[in-house]
N, C-alpha and C positions, 0 to 999 in steps of 0.2 A: 376643558378634562385639557391637558397638553398636549400639547402637535404628536410628541412620540407616541402616545399613548392612544390616538387617531391612525399612527402606522401599520401601530403590534394592532389596534384590528382590521386595515388593510389588507396585511396581511398573514395573518389568519385563517379566511378563505382558503386563499391559495395550496400555506399546508396543506389542507386538507385531501382538496386536489391531489396535490401530488401527495400521498397518502394515498389517495385510491388507486394511482395506477400505477406503485409496489403492486398491489393487488392482485390485476390486473395477470403479471410476472409469476402467477402463483405458481407453483405446480399441481395442486391441489387441481386452483381453477381452472388452470387449461386439460387435467385432464377427463372434468366434467364437461369441457366445453363438445371432446374427441367422443365423449360416449352418448352423442348424439346422436352420428351416424347413419346414413340406414344401412339399412340387410345387402340393397345392392350394389351402394359400396363399398361397404364392407367389401362385398364378389368382388369387385371390377379393382381392388388395390389389390389382393389375393391371385388374380391373373396377375398384373402386368408384376409382381413376383416372381411369380413363377416360370409365364412367359418370355418375358424378357429377358433373360440366359441363354435359355432356351432358340430361340427367336438371331437371338444376335450368335451364339454359333454357328446356327445353318445358313446362317444368308439370309432367312428374312425379317419382314418387317407385318408387325401388327399390332393391332388395334380394338381387342376388345371390348364392346358395350355392354351395360347389363340394363332388365326391368324386367324385372315380378322373377327376378331370378330366373331368367329367356340370358340367354347370353348368344353375343352376338360374334364371330372373328373377323374383323376385315382384314383387308393388307396382302402382303404378296408372297412364295415364298415360292421357291425353285423345283419343287417337286414334290409328289403330292405326298407321301411317305410321312414327310419333314410335316404337312400337313396334317395326316391323320394322325400323329406324334400330338400334336397341337389340341385337337378338338379332345385324346386321350386326356391328356392331363389338366385339360380347362376344364373336363366332365364331370375332373375329382374332386373339385375344389369345393373344400364343405356351403352348402348353401347353394348349387348351380343346377336348377331342374333339370332345361335342356341345353345346346349349345347348338349351335348350327353356324355351318363357312358359308364365305362372303369374301374365302381368301382363293387372288388371282395363281395365276402357276405359270412362273417366267423363269423360260428356263435360263443360266447365267451362259 
């Protein structure tokens, strides 16, 4: 076999690997990977989406954690009313079974 034929055969697997890497960027493949997110992870993501703007606007710091639909809000806030509001908003997120506060009140 000629030398150029051997080089072609050696490069062939490299091209297959490069083609496989391009499949990883396929939006459908990304969608499949995202669909395996647990219910608790979905709840945590939604909590962050709805609580962050409220917390930022009120001077609060909130870190939600979720386990089996149970939510704990940890952090601090300048008022009890703000904490109550954060708890109410968190309780209305789909999939949340119960919300408990571990928030500290820290006056400004």
